[in-house]
C-alpha positions as CSV (number, residue, x, y, z in Angstrom):
1,X,2.7,-27.3,-2.6
2,X,2.3,-27.7,-6.4
3,X,-0.4,-26.4,-8.7
4,X,-3.0,-29.2,-10.1
5,X,-2.5,-29.8,-13.7
6,X,-6.1,-30.4,-13.9
7,X,-7.3,-26.8,-13.3
8,X,-7.2,-25.1,-16.7
9,X,-10.3,-23.1,-16.6
10,X,-11.7,-21.2,-19.9
11,X,-10.6,-17.4,-19.9
12,X,-13.5,-15.0,-19.5
13,X,-16.3,-17.8,-19.3
14,X,-18.2,-18.2,-16.9
15,X,-18.7,-21.9,-14.8
16,X,-21.1,-22.4,-12.3
17,X,-19.7,-23.5,-8.9
18,X,-22.8,-24.2,-7.0
19,X,-26.4,-22.7,-7.2
20,X,-26.0,-19.3,-7.4
21,X,-22.2,-19.1,-7.5
22,X,-20.2,-18.7,-10.7
23,X,-16.4,-18.0,-11.6
24,X,-14.8,-16.1,-14.4
25,X,-11.4,-16.2,-14.5
26,X,-9.5,-12.8,-15.8
27,X,-7.3,-12.6,-18.3
28,X,-3.8,-12.3,-16.3
29,X,-2.3,-15.5,-15.8
30,X,1.8,-15.0,-13.8
31,X,3.7,-17.2,-11.3
32,X,1.7,-15.1,-8.7
33,X,-1.8,-15.1,-9.9
34,X,-1.5,-18.5,-11.6
35,X,-4.5,-19.2,-14.6
36,X,-5.6,-15.5,-13.4
37,X,-7.9,-14.0,-11.0
38,X,-11.2,-15.6,-9.9
39,X,-14.1,-13.1,-10.0
40,X,-17.1,-14.4,-8.2
41,X,-20.9,-13.6,-9.3
42,X,-23.2,-14.4,-6.7
43,X,-27.1,-14.5,-6.7
44,X,-29.9,-14.8,-8.7
45,X,-31.5,-11.8,-9.2
46,X,-29.1,-9.1,-7.7
47,X,-25.7,-10.2,-8.1
48,X,-22.6,-9.5,-6.2
49,X,-19.8,-8.8,-7.6
50,X,-16.8,-10.4,-5.6
51,X,-13.0,-9.3,-6.8
52,X,-13.5,-7.7,-10.2
53,X,-10.0,-8.1,-10.7
54,X,-7.5,-5.8,-12.9
55,X,-8.1,-3.4,-15.3
56,X,-9.3,-5.2,-18.5
57,X,-12.0,-4.3,-20.8
58,X,-12.4,-7.9,-22.1
59,X,-12.8,-9.4,-18.4
60,X,-15.4,-6.3,-18.0
61,X,-17.1,-7.6,-20.9
62,X,-17.0,-10.7,-19.8
63,X,-18.5,-9.8,-16.3
64,X,-21.4,-7.5,-17.7
65,X,-21.9,-10.2,-20.5
66,X,-22.6,-13.0,-17.9
67,X,-25.8,-11.1,-16.5
68,X,-28.8,-13.6,-17.7
69,X,-32.2,-12.0,-18.3
70,X,-33.6,-10.3,-15.4
71,X,-30.3,-10.2,-13.2
72,X,-28.4,-6.9,-12.5
73,X,-24.8,-6.3,-10.6
74,X,-26.2,-4.8,-7.2
75,X,-23.0,-5.3,-5.2
76,X,-19.4,-5.4,-5.9
77,X,-17.2,-6.5,-3.1
78,X,-13.0,-6.3,-3.0
79,X,-11.5,-8.9,-0.8
80,X,-8.3,-6.1,-0.4
81,X,-6.3,-3.9,-2.8
82,X,-3.8,-5.8,-4.6
83,X,-3.8,-4.3,-8.0
84,X,-5.0,-8.2,-9.4
85,X,-8.2,-8.2,-7.2
86,X,-9.5,-4.8,-7.0
87,X,-8.9,-1.4,-9.8
88,X,-11.7,-3.0,-11.9
89,X,-14.3,-2.3,-9.4
90,X,-14.2,1.1,-10.5
91,X,-15.4,0.7,-14.1
92,X,-17.8,-2.1,-12.9
93,X,-19.3,0.6,-10.8
94,X,-19.4,3.2,-13.7
95,X,-21.1,1.3,-15.6
96,X,-23.6,-0.4,-13.5
97,X,-24.2,2.1,-10.6
98,X,-23.4,-0.7,-7.8
99,X,-21.8,0.4,-5.0
100,X,-18.4,-1.2,-4.0
101,X,-17.4,-2.4,-0.5
102,X,-14.4,-2.8,1.2
103,X,-13.0,-2.7,4.3
104,X,-10.9,0.7,3.6
105,X,-8.3,2.0,1.3
106,X,-4.9,0.1,0.6
107,X,-3.3,1.4,4.4
108,X,-6.7,0.0,6.1
109,X,-5.7,-2.8,9.0
110,X,-2.0,-2.4,9.0
111,X,-1.3,-4.2,12.6
112,X,0.7,-1.4,15.0
113,X,3.9,-2.9,14.2
114,X,3.3,-2.3,10.2
115,X,2.0,0.7,10.1
116,X,5.4,1.8,12.4
117,X,7.6,0.5,9.7
118,X,5.3,1.8,6.8
119,X,5.8,5.3,8.8
120,X,9.4,4.8,9.2
121,X,10.3,3.9,5.4
122,X,12.0,1.2,7.1
123,X,10.1,-1.2,5.1
124,X,9.0,-1.6,1.4
125,X,8.6,-3.4,-1.6
126,X,5.2,-4.4,-0.7
127,X,2.8,-6.2,-3.8
128,X,1.4,-4.4,-6.2
129,X,-0.9,-1.7,-3.8
130,X,-3.8,-0.4,-5.7
131,X,-3.4,3.0,-4.2
132,X,-6.4,4.3,-6.0
133,X,-9.2,2.4,-4.2
134,X,-11.7,3.9,-2.1
135,X,-14.9,2.0,-1.2
136,X,-18.0,3.5,-1.3
137,X,-18.9,1.1,2.0
138,X,-16.4,0.6,4.0
139,X,-17.0,-3.2,5.6
140,X,-15.9,-4.2,9.1
141,X,-15.8,-7.5,10.4
142,X,-19.0,-9.2,10.7
143,X,-20.9,-7.0,8.7
144,X,-23.5,-8.7,6.9
145,X,-24.8,-7.3,3.4
146,X,-28.7,-9.0,3.2
147,X,-30.2,-9.2,0.3
148,X,-33.6,-11.0,-1.3
149,X,-31.7,-14.0,-2.5
150,X,-28.8,-13.7,-0.3
151,X,-26.7,-13.1,2.9
152,X,-23.0,-12.3,2.8
153,X,-20.9,-11.6,6.0
154,X,-17.6,-9.7,5.5
155,X,-15.1,-11.8,7.7
156,X,-11.5,-9.4,8.5
157,X,-8.8,-11.5,7.9
158,X,-5.2,-9.7,8.0
159,X,-2.4,-11.2,7.1
160,X,-1.7,-11.1,3.2
161,X,-2.6,-7.7,3.4
162,X,-4.3,-5.2,6.7
163,X,-7.3,-4.8,4.8
164,X,-8.0,-8.1,3.7
165,X,-11.6,-9.2,3.9
166,X,-13.1,-12.5,3.2
167,X,-17.0,-13.2,2.5
168,X,-18.8,-16.0,3.5
169,X,-22.3,-17.1,2.2
170,X,-23.6,-20.3,3.3
171,X,-21.3,-22.8,4.0
172,X,-18.9,-21.3,1.7
173,X,-16.0,-18.6,2.1
174,X,-14.2,-16.2,-0.7
175,X,-10.7,-16.1,0.4
176,X,-9.4,-13.9,-1.9
177,X,-5.2,-14.5,-1.5
178,X,-5.6,-15.6,2.4
179,X,-5.9,-19.7,1.5
180,X,-5.0,-20.9,-1.6
181,X,-5.0,-24.5,-2.8
182,X,-2.2,-24.5,-5.4
183,X,0.1,-21.9,-3.4
184,X,0.7,-20.5,-0.1
185,X,-0.3,-16.8,0.3
186,X,3.0,-14.0,0.0
187,X,3.0,-12.0,3.1
188,X,5.1,-9.1,2.6
189,X,5.5,-6.5,4.7
190,X,4.3,-3.9,5.5
191,X,1.1,-4.6,3.8
192,X,1.4,-8.3,4.9
193,X,1.7,-9.5,8.8
194,X,2.6,-13.1,9.6
195,X,0.7,-12.6,13.1
196,X,-2.4,-11.7,11.5
197,X,-1.8,-14.5,9.0
198,X,-1.6,-16.9,11.7
199,X,-4.3,-15.6,13.9
200,X,-6.9,-15.5,10.5
201,X,-6.2,-19.0,9.4
202,X,-7.0,-19.8,12.8
203,X,-10.4,-17.8,12.8
204,X,-11.4,-19.6,9.7
205,X,-10.2,-22.9,11.2
206,X,-13.1,-22.3,13.8
207,X,-16.1,-21.3,11.2
208,X,-15.6,-24.8,9.8
209,X,-16.9,-23.9,6.1
210,X,-17.2,-26.9,3.7
211,X,-15.6,-24.9,0.5
212,X,-13.0,-22.2,0.1
213,X,-13.2,-20.1,-3.3
214,X,-9.6,-18.4,-3.4
215,X,-8.8,-15.7,-5.1
216,X,-6.7,-17.7,-7.6
217,X,-6.9,-21.3,-8.5
218,X,-9.7,-24.4,-8.0
219,X,-11.9,-24.2,-4.9
220,X,-10.8,-25.6,-1.3
221,X,-12.8,-28.8,-0.8
222,X,-10.9,-29.8,2.5
223,X,-10.6,-26.6,4.2
224,X,-9.8,-27.8,8.1
225,X,-7.1,-30.2,6.3
226,X,-5.8,-27.1,4.1
227,X,-5.9,-24.6,7.0
228,X,-4.1,-26.7,9.6
229,X,-1.1,-27.5,6.4
230,X,-0.9,-23.9,6.2
231,X,-0.1,-23.3,9.6
232,X,2.0,-26.1,10.3
233,X,4.1,-24.8,7.3
234,X,4.2,-21.5,8.8
235,X,5.5,-23.0,11.8
236,X,8.0,-25.7,10.1
237,X,9.6,-22.4,7.8
238,X,10.0,-20.6,11.6
239,X,11.8,-23.8,12.9
240,X,14.0,-23.6,9.7
241,X,14.7,-19.8,9.8
242,X,15.7,-20.3,13.3
243,X,18.0,-23.3,12.6
244,X,19.6,-21.3,10.0
245,X,20.1,-18.2,12.7
246,X,21.7,-20.5,15.3
247,X,24.7,-21.4,12.1
248,X,25.2,-17.7,12.1
249,X,23.5,-14.0,11.6
250,X,21.9,-13.8,7.9
251,X,19.5,-11.1,5.5
252,X,16.4,-12.4,4.7
253,X,17.8,-13.0,1.2
254,X,20.3,-14.9,2.4
255,X,17.9,-17.2,4.5
256,X,15.6,-17.5,1.4
257,X,18.2,-18.7,-0.8
258,X,19.5,-21.1,1.6
259,X,16.0,-22.4,2.9
260,X,13.8,-22.4,-0.7
261,X,16.7,-24.2,-2.3
262,X,13.7,-25.5,-5.3
263,X,11.9,-22.1,-5.6
264,X,11.8,-20.7,-9.2
265,X,14.2,-17.7,-9.4
266,X,11.3,-15.7,-10.3
267,X,9.7,-16.3,-7.5
268,X,12.8,-15.8,-4.9
269,X,11.9,-12.0,-4.3
270,X,8.4,-13.8,-3.0
271,X,10.3,-16.0,-1.1
272,X,12.5,-13.3,1.0
273,X,9.7,-11.2,1.3
274,X,7.9,-14.5,3.4
275,X,10.9,-15.0,5.4
276,X,11.6,-11.1,6.0
277,X,7.6,-11.2,7.6
278,X,8.8,-14.2,9.9
279,X,11.7,-12.0,10.8
280,X,9.7,-9.5,11.8
281,X,7.2,-11.8,13.8
282,X,10.5,-13.2,15.5
283,X,11.9,-9.9,16.4
284,X,8.1,-8.9,17.6
285,X,8.6,-12.5,19.9
286,X,12.4,-11.7,21.1
287,X,13.6,-14.3,19.3
288,X,15.9,-12.4,17.0
289,X,17.1,-9.2,16.5
290,X,18.0,-7.2,13.4
291,X,21.6,-5.8,13.7
292,X,21.4,-2.1,13.3
293,X,17.4,-1.2,12.5
294,X,14.8,-3.1,11.2
295,X,14.9,-2.9,7.1
296,X,14.7,-5.6,4.7
297,X,18.2,-5.8,4.0
298,X,19.0,-5.9,7.9
299,X,21.0,-8.8,9.3
300,X,19.2,-10.8,12.1
301,X,20.5,-13.3,14.8
302,X,19.6,-15.3,17.1
303,X,18.3,-14.0,20.8
304,X,18.1,-17.3,21.8
305,X,17.2,-20.9,21.8
306,X,13.6,-20.7,22.9
């Protein structure tokens, strides 16, 4: 899905999305972050900052400068520990005294198979983890932060990252990098797990939110349609991989080159990681098998026609 050309917000300027919810876009545009990381300010008096973003003095000052008379930052919430989402939480906490909330450190929440792969050193190359992240308050699935003005529920939603949380407020969900409207989420082992990703998308479907506010890009105003498309897209990608392997064994990179025929060269490594995530998932389902040890460069072969 292509990014909509009309999403071009001013960088560093707070924009009202709903009564009690504002967004500030960080100055870190890239092929992976689109216009930049979305930082959300939730509340009227006590403000929860969701995803402070990357290390950036201008963005820190933009967040602090968005406070209106009588407001203070009381909570810092982090969806996951990639370098474009969590590092600024430390400087923001130092300036405001607000505690940092998250699921855990960069290794928290990994599935058993991903822990095994990571511990064995078989698969590396995950996407820019924030190795220094350590939350003051660890939040589990279903935990609620209650404030005089607002309540926020933490939703453990691994897939893009093992420690990924979404945050539900009323009929809106801040989805981090799990669900975006302009692109599909990167699932890169051992941080990302495709089996978990599919389960997390199904989980959000059951909640029937009216709007999703992603970590990058515009609000998703038709959540069910988008989530159903993401699930169908992954199933279609799985079918493409199985069809390609029916023609002969291949590696994740070779399959990515054959399947992602219209991808920009700069995004081919990300496409390769996505294919690898499918291959790990299919290995667990006993649909494919690596020739030798399971590793990023392994060649995979089809085990059966399913």
